[in-house]
mmCIF file of the N, C-alpha and C atoms, coordinates in Angstrom:
data_MODEL
# 
_entry.id   MODEL 
# 
loop_
_atom_site.group_PDB 
_atom_site.id 
_atom_site.type_symbol 
_atom_site.label_atom_id 
_atom_site.label_alt_id 
_atom_site.label_comp_id 
_atom_site.label_asym_id 
_atom_site.label_entity_id 
_atom_site.label_seq_id 
_atom_site.pdbx_PDB_ins_code 
_atom_site.Cartn_x 
_atom_site.Cartn_y 
_atom_site.Cartn_z 
_atom_site.occupancy 
_atom_site.B_iso_or_equiv 
_atom_site.pdbx_formal_charge 
_atom_site.auth_seq_id 
_atom_site.auth_comp_id 
_atom_site.auth_asym_id 
_atom_site.auth_atom_id 
_atom_site.pdbx_PDB_model_num 
ATOM 1   N N  . UNK A 1 1  ? 128.709 103.229 173.209 1.00 0.00 ? 1  UNK A N  1 
ATOM 2   C CA . UNK A 1 1  ? 127.720 102.563 174.348 1.00 0.00 ? 1  UNK A CA 1 
ATOM 3   C C  . UNK A 1 1  ? 126.228 102.878 174.067 1.00 0.00 ? 1  UNK A C  1 
ATOM 4   N N  . UNK A 1 2  ? 125.463 102.053 174.115 1.00 0.00 ? 2  UNK A N  1 
ATOM 5   C CA . UNK A 1 2  ? 123.773 102.414 173.661 1.00 0.00 ? 2  UNK A CA 1 
ATOM 6   C C  . UNK A 1 2  ? 123.395 102.846 174.943 1.00 0.00 ? 2  UNK A C  1 
ATOM 7   N N  . UNK A 1 3  ? 122.298 103.152 174.704 1.00 0.00 ? 3  UNK A N  1 
ATOM 8   C CA . UNK A 1 3  ? 121.110 104.144 175.480 1.00 0.00 ? 3  UNK A CA 1 
ATOM 9   C C  . UNK A 1 3  ? 120.465 103.435 175.804 1.00 0.00 ? 3  UNK A C  1 
ATOM 10  N N  . UNK A 1 4  ? 119.651 103.439 177.480 1.00 0.00 ? 4  UNK A N  1 
ATOM 11  C CA . UNK A 1 4  ? 118.791 102.561 177.997 1.00 0.00 ? 4  UNK A CA 1 
ATOM 12  C C  . UNK A 1 4  ? 117.372 103.506 177.681 1.00 0.00 ? 4  UNK A C  1 
ATOM 13  N N  . UNK A 1 5  ? 117.984 104.895 178.103 1.00 0.00 ? 5  UNK A N  1 
ATOM 14  C CA . UNK A 1 5  ? 116.834 105.544 177.833 1.00 0.00 ? 5  UNK A CA 1 
ATOM 15  C C  . UNK A 1 5  ? 116.978 106.896 177.411 1.00 0.00 ? 5  UNK A C  1 
ATOM 16  N N  . UNK A 1 6  ? 116.583 107.536 176.613 1.00 0.00 ? 6  UNK A N  1 
ATOM 17  C CA . UNK A 1 6  ? 117.062 108.893 175.870 1.00 0.00 ? 6  UNK A CA 1 
ATOM 18  C C  . UNK A 1 6  ? 116.879 109.868 176.652 1.00 0.00 ? 6  UNK A C  1 
ATOM 19  N N  . UNK A 1 7  ? 115.924 110.310 177.693 1.00 0.00 ? 7  UNK A N  1 
ATOM 20  C CA . UNK A 1 7  ? 115.779 111.257 178.590 1.00 0.00 ? 7  UNK A CA 1 
ATOM 21  C C  . UNK A 1 7  ? 116.409 111.072 179.697 1.00 0.00 ? 7  UNK A C  1 
ATOM 22  N N  . UNK A 1 8  ? 116.559 111.925 180.511 1.00 0.00 ? 8  UNK A N  1 
ATOM 23  C CA . UNK A 1 8  ? 117.337 111.852 181.848 1.00 0.00 ? 8  UNK A CA 1 
ATOM 24  C C  . UNK A 1 8  ? 116.071 111.562 182.528 1.00 0.00 ? 8  UNK A C  1 
ATOM 25  N N  . UNK A 1 9  ? 116.507 110.998 183.739 1.00 0.00 ? 9  UNK A N  1 
ATOM 26  C CA . UNK A 1 9  ? 115.378 110.566 184.821 1.00 0.00 ? 9  UNK A CA 1 
ATOM 27  C C  . UNK A 1 9  ? 116.036 111.085 186.392 1.00 0.00 ? 9  UNK A C  1 
ATOM 28  N N  . UNK A 1 10 ? 114.803 111.551 186.989 1.00 0.00 ? 10 UNK A N  1 
ATOM 29  C CA . UNK A 1 10 ? 115.473 112.200 188.514 1.00 0.00 ? 10 UNK A CA 1 
ATOM 30  C C  . UNK A 1 10 ? 116.354 111.158 189.390 1.00 0.00 ? 10 UNK A C  1 
ATOM 31  N N  . UNK A 1 11 ? 117.388 111.968 189.753 1.00 0.00 ? 11 UNK A N  1 
ATOM 32  C CA . UNK A 1 11 ? 118.370 111.166 190.641 1.00 0.00 ? 11 UNK A CA 1 
ATOM 33  C C  . UNK A 1 11 ? 117.679 110.716 191.583 1.00 0.00 ? 11 UNK A C  1 
ATOM 34  N N  . UNK A 1 12 ? 118.069 109.679 192.302 1.00 0.00 ? 12 UNK A N  1 
ATOM 35  C CA . UNK A 1 12 ? 117.709 108.807 193.387 1.00 0.00 ? 12 UNK A CA 1 
ATOM 36  C C  . UNK A 1 12 ? 118.418 109.482 194.540 1.00 0.00 ? 12 UNK A C  1 
ATOM 37  N N  . UNK A 1 13 ? 119.491 110.397 194.446 1.00 0.00 ? 13 UNK A N  1 
ATOM 38  C CA . UNK A 1 13 ? 120.452 110.759 195.645 1.00 0.00 ? 13 UNK A CA 1 
ATOM 39  C C  . UNK A 1 13 ? 120.014 112.242 195.922 1.00 0.00 ? 13 UNK A C  1 
ATOM 40  N N  . UNK A 1 14 ? 120.328 113.191 194.792 1.00 0.00 ? 14 UNK A N  1 
ATOM 41  C CA . UNK A 1 14 ? 120.098 114.654 194.696 1.00 0.00 ? 14 UNK A CA 1 
ATOM 42  C C  . UNK A 1 14 ? 118.437 115.096 194.207 1.00 0.00 ? 14 UNK A C  1 
ATOM 43  N N  . UNK A 1 15 ? 117.932 114.253 193.374 1.00 0.00 ? 15 UNK A N  1 
ATOM 44  C CA . UNK A 1 15 ? 116.495 114.799 193.255 1.00 0.00 ? 15 UNK A CA 1 
ATOM 45  C C  . UNK A 1 15 ? 116.428 115.625 191.523 1.00 0.00 ? 15 UNK A C  1 
ATOM 46  N N  . UNK A 1 16 ? 117.435 116.176 191.550 1.00 0.00 ? 16 UNK A N  1 
ATOM 47  C CA . UNK A 1 16 ? 117.785 116.815 190.253 1.00 0.00 ? 16 UNK A CA 1 
ATOM 48  C C  . UNK A 1 16 ? 117.458 115.722 188.997 1.00 0.00 ? 16 UNK A C  1 
ATOM 49  N N  . UNK A 1 17 ? 116.870 116.138 187.688 1.00 0.00 ? 17 UNK A N  1 
ATOM 50  C CA . UNK A 1 17 ? 116.379 115.255 186.739 1.00 0.00 ? 17 UNK A CA 1 
ATOM 51  C C  . UNK A 1 17 ? 117.481 115.352 185.598 1.00 0.00 ? 17 UNK A C  1 
ATOM 52  N N  . UNK A 1 18 ? 118.929 114.902 186.164 1.00 0.00 ? 18 UNK A N  1 
ATOM 53  C CA . UNK A 1 18 ? 119.975 114.736 185.084 1.00 0.00 ? 18 UNK A CA 1 
ATOM 54  C C  . UNK A 1 18 ? 120.760 113.053 185.350 1.00 0.00 ? 18 UNK A C  1 
ATOM 55  N N  . UNK A 1 19 ? 119.824 112.333 185.745 1.00 0.00 ? 19 UNK A N  1 
ATOM 56  C CA . UNK A 1 19 ? 120.646 110.678 185.998 1.00 0.00 ? 19 UNK A CA 1 
ATOM 57  C C  . UNK A 1 19 ? 120.281 110.223 184.594 1.00 0.00 ? 19 UNK A C  1 
ATOM 58  N N  . UNK A 1 20 ? 121.458 109.783 184.038 1.00 0.00 ? 20 UNK A N  1 
ATOM 59  C CA . UNK A 1 20 ? 121.054 108.998 182.785 1.00 0.00 ? 20 UNK A CA 1 
ATOM 60  C C  . UNK A 1 20 ? 121.735 107.687 182.989 1.00 0.00 ? 20 UNK A C  1 
ATOM 61  N N  . UNK A 1 21 ? 120.959 106.879 182.106 1.00 0.00 ? 21 UNK A N  1 
ATOM 62  C CA . UNK A 1 21 ? 121.328 105.169 182.094 1.00 0.00 ? 21 UNK A CA 1 
ATOM 63  C C  . UNK A 1 21 ? 121.600 104.686 180.751 1.00 0.00 ? 21 UNK A C  1 
ATOM 64  N N  . UNK A 1 22 ? 122.928 104.027 180.883 1.00 0.00 ? 22 UNK A N  1 
ATOM 65  C CA . UNK A 1 22 ? 123.415 103.460 179.689 1.00 0.00 ? 22 UNK A CA 1 
ATOM 66  C C  . UNK A 1 22 ? 123.681 101.891 179.789 1.00 0.00 ? 22 UNK A C  1 
ATOM 67  N N  . UNK A 1 23 ? 123.850 101.453 178.385 1.00 0.00 ? 23 UNK A N  1 
ATOM 68  C CA . UNK A 1 23 ? 123.755 100.086 178.644 1.00 0.00 ? 23 UNK A CA 1 
ATOM 69  C C  . UNK A 1 23 ? 125.679 99.505  178.878 1.00 0.00 ? 23 UNK A C  1 
ATOM 70  N N  . UNK A 1 24 ? 125.937 98.976  179.705 1.00 0.00 ? 24 UNK A N  1 
ATOM 71  C CA . UNK A 1 24 ? 127.263 98.521  179.664 1.00 0.00 ? 24 UNK A CA 1 
ATOM 72  C C  . UNK A 1 24 ? 127.638 97.219  179.158 1.00 0.00 ? 24 UNK A C  1 
ATOM 73  N N  . UNK A 1 25 ? 126.782 96.575  178.743 1.00 0.00 ? 25 UNK A N  1 
ATOM 74  C CA . UNK A 1 25 ? 127.064 95.129  178.047 1.00 0.00 ? 25 UNK A CA 1 
ATOM 75  C C  . UNK A 1 25 ? 126.761 94.053  179.151 1.00 0.00 ? 25 UNK A C  1 
ATOM 76  N N  . UNK A 1 26 ? 126.272 93.010  178.397 1.00 0.00 ? 26 UNK A N  1 
ATOM 77  C CA . UNK A 1 26 ? 125.775 91.793  179.379 1.00 0.00 ? 26 UNK A CA 1 
ATOM 78  C C  . UNK A 1 26 ? 125.455 92.088  180.473 1.00 0.00 ? 26 UNK A C  1 
ATOM 79  N N  . UNK A 1 27 ? 124.024 92.493  179.981 1.00 0.00 ? 27 UNK A N  1 
ATOM 80  C CA . UNK A 1 27 ? 122.985 92.518  180.558 1.00 0.00 ? 27 UNK A CA 1 
ATOM 81  C C  . UNK A 1 27 ? 123.422 93.553  181.912 1.00 0.00 ? 27 UNK A C  1 
ATOM 82  N N  . UNK A 1 28 ? 124.589 94.603  182.056 1.00 0.00 ? 28 UNK A N  1 
ATOM 83  C CA . UNK A 1 28 ? 124.460 95.252  182.764 1.00 0.00 ? 28 UNK A CA 1 
ATOM 84  C C  . UNK A 1 28 ? 124.299 96.988  182.060 1.00 0.00 ? 28 UNK A C  1 
ATOM 85  N N  . UNK A 1 29 ? 123.566 97.578  183.569 1.00 0.00 ? 29 UNK A N  1 
ATOM 86  C CA . UNK A 1 29 ? 123.170 98.750  182.760 1.00 0.00 ? 29 UNK A CA 1 
ATOM 87  C C  . UNK A 1 29 ? 123.768 99.945  183.946 1.00 0.00 ? 29 UNK A C  1 
ATOM 88  N N  . UNK A 1 30 ? 124.434 101.483 183.830 1.00 0.00 ? 30 UNK A N  1 
ATOM 89  C CA . UNK A 1 30 ? 124.915 101.865 184.699 1.00 0.00 ? 30 UNK A CA 1 
ATOM 90  C C  . UNK A 1 30 ? 124.076 103.187 184.701 1.00 0.00 ? 30 UNK A C  1 
ATOM 91  N N  . UNK A 1 31 ? 123.654 103.871 185.720 1.00 0.00 ? 31 UNK A N  1 
ATOM 92  C CA . UNK A 1 31 ? 123.170 104.646 186.112 1.00 0.00 ? 31 UNK A CA 1 
ATOM 93  C C  . UNK A 1 31 ? 123.921 106.004 186.737 1.00 0.00 ? 31 UNK A C  1 
ATOM 94  N N  . UNK A 1 32 ? 124.044 107.137 185.759 1.00 0.00 ? 32 UNK A N  1 
ATOM 95  C CA . UNK A 1 32 ? 125.145 108.316 186.604 1.00 0.00 ? 32 UNK A CA 1 
ATOM 96  C C  . UNK A 1 32 ? 124.201 109.525 186.545 1.00 0.00 ? 32 UNK A C  1 
ATOM 97  N N  . UNK A 1 33 ? 124.514 110.065 187.320 1.00 0.00 ? 33 UNK A N  1 
ATOM 98  C CA . UNK A 1 33 ? 123.967 111.703 187.833 1.00 0.00 ? 33 UNK A CA 1 
ATOM 99  C C  . UNK A 1 33 ? 124.796 112.802 187.324 1.00 0.00 ? 33 UNK A C  1 
ATOM 100 N N  . UNK A 1 34 ? 124.561 113.551 186.453 1.00 0.00 ? 34 UNK A N  1 
ATOM 101 C CA . UNK A 1 34 ? 125.362 114.884 186.021 1.00 0.00 ? 34 UNK A CA 1 
ATOM 102 C C  . UNK A 1 34 ? 125.451 115.826 186.809 1.00 0.00 ? 34 UNK A C  1 
ATOM 103 N N  . UNK A 1 35 ? 124.782 115.944 187.978 1.00 0.00 ? 35 UNK A N  1 
ATOM 104 C CA . UNK A 1 35 ? 124.656 116.771 188.747 1.00 0.00 ? 35 UNK A CA 1 
ATOM 105 C C  . UNK A 1 35 ? 125.759 116.546 189.883 1.00 0.00 ? 35 UNK A C  1 
ATOM 106 N N  . UNK A 1 36 ? 125.454 115.340 190.746 1.00 0.00 ? 36 UNK A N  1 
ATOM 107 C CA . UNK A 1 36 ? 126.050 115.059 192.098 1.00 0.00 ? 36 UNK A CA 1 
ATOM 108 C C  . UNK A 1 36 ? 127.079 114.266 191.549 1.00 0.00 ? 36 UNK A C  1 
ATOM 109 N N  . UNK A 1 37 ? 126.878 113.192 190.574 1.00 0.00 ? 37 UNK A N  1 
ATOM 110 C CA . UNK A 1 37 ? 128.091 112.416 190.000 1.00 0.00 ? 37 UNK A CA 1 
ATOM 111 C C  . UNK A 1 37 ? 128.162 110.981 190.927 1.00 0.00 ? 37 UNK A C  1 
ATOM 112 N N  . UNK A 1 38 ? 126.777 110.740 191.615 1.00 0.00 ? 38 UNK A N  1 
ATOM 113 C CA . UNK A 1 38 ? 126.774 109.687 191.914 1.00 0.00 ? 38 UNK A CA 1 
ATOM 114 C C  . UNK A 1 38 ? 126.539 108.751 191.135 1.00 0.00 ? 38 UNK A C  1 
ATOM 115 N N  . UNK A 1 39 ? 126.526 106.948 191.450 1.00 0.00 ? 39 UNK A N  1 
ATOM 116 C CA . UNK A 1 39 ? 126.322 106.292 190.120 1.00 0.00 ? 39 UNK A CA 1 
ATOM 117 C C  . UNK A 1 39 ? 126.119 104.816 190.765 1.00 0.00 ? 39 UNK A C  1 
ATOM 118 N N  . UNK A 1 40 ? 125.167 104.035 189.940 1.00 0.00 ? 40 UNK A N  1 
ATOM 119 C CA . UNK A 1 40 ? 125.086 102.720 190.461 1.00 0.00 ? 40 UNK A CA 1 
ATOM 120 C C  . UNK A 1 40 ? 124.607 102.076 189.288 1.00 0.00 ? 40 UNK A C  1 
ATOM 121 N N  . UNK A 1 41 ? 125.048 100.732 189.323 1.00 0.00 ? 41 UNK A N  1 
ATOM 122 C CA . UNK A 1 41 ? 124.778 99.577  188.174 1.00 0.00 ? 41 UNK A CA 1 
ATOM 123 C C  . UNK A 1 41 ? 123.876 98.997  188.638 1.00 0.00 ? 41 UNK A C  1 
ATOM 124 N N  . UNK A 1 42 ? 122.951 98.105  187.568 1.00 0.00 ? 42 UNK A N  1 
ATOM 125 C CA . UNK A 1 42 ? 122.161 97.037  187.845 1.00 0.00 ? 42 UNK A CA 1 
ATOM 126 C C  . UNK A 1 42 ? 121.905 96.169  186.508 1.00 0.00 ? 42 UNK A C  1 
ATOM 127 N N  . UNK A 1 43 ? 121.220 94.966  186.815 1.00 0.00 ? 43 UNK A N  1 
ATOM 128 C CA . UNK A 1 43 ? 121.170 94.028  185.810 1.00 0.00 ? 43 UNK A CA 1 
ATOM 129 C C  . UNK A 1 43 ? 119.819 93.909  185.030 1.00 0.00 ? 43 UNK A C  1 
ATOM 130 N N  . UNK A 1 44 ? 119.412 94.018  183.950 1.00 0.00 ? 44 UNK A N  1 
ATOM 131 C CA . UNK A 1 44 ? 118.160 93.705  183.551 1.00 0.00 ? 44 UNK A CA 1 
ATOM 132 C C  . UNK A 1 44 ? 118.352 92.719  182.401 1.00 0.00 ? 44 UNK A C  1 
ATOM 133 N N  . UNK A 1 45 ? 117.316 91.940  182.248 1.00 0.00 ? 45 UNK A N  1 
ATOM 134 C CA . UNK A 1 45 ? 117.562 90.986  180.987 1.00 0.00 ? 45 UNK A CA 1 
ATOM 135 C C  . UNK A 1 45 ? 117.291 91.740  179.417 1.00 0.00 ? 45 UNK A C  1 
ATOM 136 N N  . UNK A 1 46 ? 116.777 92.750  179.323 1.00 0.00 ? 46 UNK A N  1 
ATOM 137 C CA . UNK A 1 46 ? 116.306 93.739  178.311 1.00 0.00 ? 46 UNK A CA 1 
ATOM 138 C C  . UNK A 1 46 ? 115.992 95.126  178.617 1.00 0.00 ? 46 UNK A C  1 
ATOM 139 N N  . UNK A 1 47 ? 116.381 95.380  177.346 1.00 0.00 ? 47 UNK A N  1 
ATOM 140 C CA . UNK A 1 47 ? 116.118 97.133  177.567 1.00 0.00 ? 47 UNK A CA 1 
ATOM 141 C C  . UNK A 1 47 ? 114.477 97.358  177.990 1.00 0.00 ? 47 UNK A C  1 
ATOM 142 N N  . UNK A 1 48 ? 113.597 96.520  177.877 1.00 0.00 ? 48 UNK A N  1 
ATOM 143 C CA . UNK A 1 48 ? 112.277 96.925  178.329 1.00 0.00 ? 48 UNK A CA 1 
ATOM 144 C C  . UNK A 1 48 ? 112.401 96.825  180.089 1.00 0.00 ? 48 UNK A C  1 
ATOM 145 N N  . UNK A 1 49 ? 112.828 96.028  180.225 1.00 0.00 ? 49 UNK A N  1 
ATOM 146 C CA . UNK A 1 49 ? 113.531 95.920  181.935 1.00 0.00 ? 49 UNK A CA 1 
ATOM 147 C C  . UNK A 1 49 ? 114.027 96.583  182.536 1.00 0.00 ? 49 UNK A C  1 
ATOM 148 N N  . UNK A 1 50 ? 114.580 97.313  181.765 1.00 0.00 ? 50 UNK A N  1 
ATOM 149 C CA . UNK A 1 50 ? 115.265 98.452  182.321 1.00 0.00 ? 50 UNK A CA 1 
ATOM 150 C C  . UNK A 1 50 ? 114.584 99.577  182.104 1.00 0.00 ? 50 UNK A C  1 
ATOM 151 N N  . UNK A 1 51 ? 114.052 99.959  181.036 1.00 0.00 ? 51 UNK A N  1 
ATOM 152 C CA . UNK A 1 51 ? 112.743 100.974 180.998 1.00 0.00 ? 51 UNK A CA 1 
ATOM 153 C C  . UNK A 1 51 ? 112.070 101.044 182.649 1.00 0.00 ? 51 UNK A C  1 
ATOM 154 N N  . UNK A 1 52 ? 111.595 99.608  182.582 1.00 0.00 ? 52 UNK A N  1 
ATOM 155 C CA . UNK A 1 52 ? 110.626 99.377  183.778 1.00 0.00 ? 52 UNK A CA 1 
ATOM 156 C C  . UNK A 1 52 ? 111.411 99.927  185.204 1.00 0.00 ? 52 UNK A C  1 
ATOM 157 N N  . UNK A 1 53 ? 112.456 99.302  185.381 1.00 0.00 ? 53 UNK A N  1 
ATOM 158 C CA . UNK A 1 53 ? 113.274 99.718  186.312 1.00 0.00 ? 53 UNK A CA 1 
ATOM 159 C C  . UNK A 1 53 ? 113.492 101.193 186.324 1.00 0.00 ? 53 UNK A C  1 
ATOM 160 N N  . UNK A 1 54 ? 113.800 101.868 185.487 1.00 0.00 ? 54 UNK A N  1 
ATOM 161 C CA . UNK A 1 54 ? 113.891 103.250 185.479 1.00 0.00 ? 54 UNK A CA 1 
ATOM 162 C C  . UNK A 1 54 ? 112.455 104.072 185.956 1.00 0.00 ? 54 UNK A C  1 
ATOM 163 N N  . UNK A 1 55 ? 111.232 103.835 185.254 1.00 0.00 ? 55 UNK A N  1 
ATOM 164 C CA . UNK A 1 55 ? 109.813 104.470 185.651 1.00 0.00 ? 55 UNK A CA 1 
ATOM 165 C C  . UNK A 1 55 ? 109.567 103.761 187.080 1.00 0.00 ? 55 UNK A C  1 
ATOM 166 N N  . UNK A 1 56 ? 110.179 102.607 187.850 1.00 0.00 ? 56 UNK A N  1 
ATOM 167 C CA . UNK A 1 56 ? 109.990 102.244 189.102 1.00 0.00 ? 56 UNK A CA 1 
ATOM 168 C C  . UNK A 1 56 ? 110.503 103.917 189.804 1.00 0.00 ? 56 UNK A C  1 
ATOM 169 N N  . UNK A 1 57 ? 111.868 103.858 189.676 1.00 0.00 ? 57 UNK A N  1 
ATOM 170 C CA . UNK A 1 57 ? 112.750 104.702 190.225 1.00 0.00 ? 57 UNK A CA 1 
ATOM 171 C C  . UNK A 1 57 ? 112.013 106.366 190.083 1.00 0.00 ? 57 UNK A C  1 
ATOM 172 N N  . UNK A 1 58 ? 111.454 106.616 189.331 1.00 0.00 ? 58 UNK A N  1 
ATOM 173 C CA . UNK A 1 58 ? 110.862 107.803 189.091 1.00 0.00 ? 58 UNK A CA 1 
ATOM 174 C C  . UNK A 1 58 ? 109.363 108.218 190.352 1.00 0.00 ? 58 UNK A C  1 
ATOM 175 N N  . UNK A 1 59 ? 109.141 107.102 190.832 1.00 0.00 ? 59 UNK A N  1 
ATOM 176 C CA . UNK A 1 59 ? 107.873 107.303 191.487 1.00 0.00 ? 59 UNK A CA 1 
ATOM 177 C C  . UNK A 1 59 ? 108.457 107.046 192.891 1.00 0.00 ? 59 UNK A C  1 
ATOM 178 N N  . UNK A 1 60 ? 109.682 106.839 193.271 1.00 0.00 ? 60 UNK A N  1 
ATOM 179 C CA . UNK A 1 60 ? 109.860 106.986 194.426 1.00 0.00 ? 60 UNK A CA 1 
ATOM 180 C C  . UNK A 1 60 ? 110.366 108.501 194.780 1.00 0.00 ? 60 UNK A C  1 
# 
């Protein structure tokens, strides 16, 4: 599985910096928190767009 971001981002659920984003194929990405184990999926047309989504999540 190809990684969308190498570093972990802050989880939108528990706030810990343990959420990892991976490429699931066919424009689909999956974010999974290693602490609280919650996850969500999203679509992005490119890795750059997925990076932008992750940076936007960090600002919340």
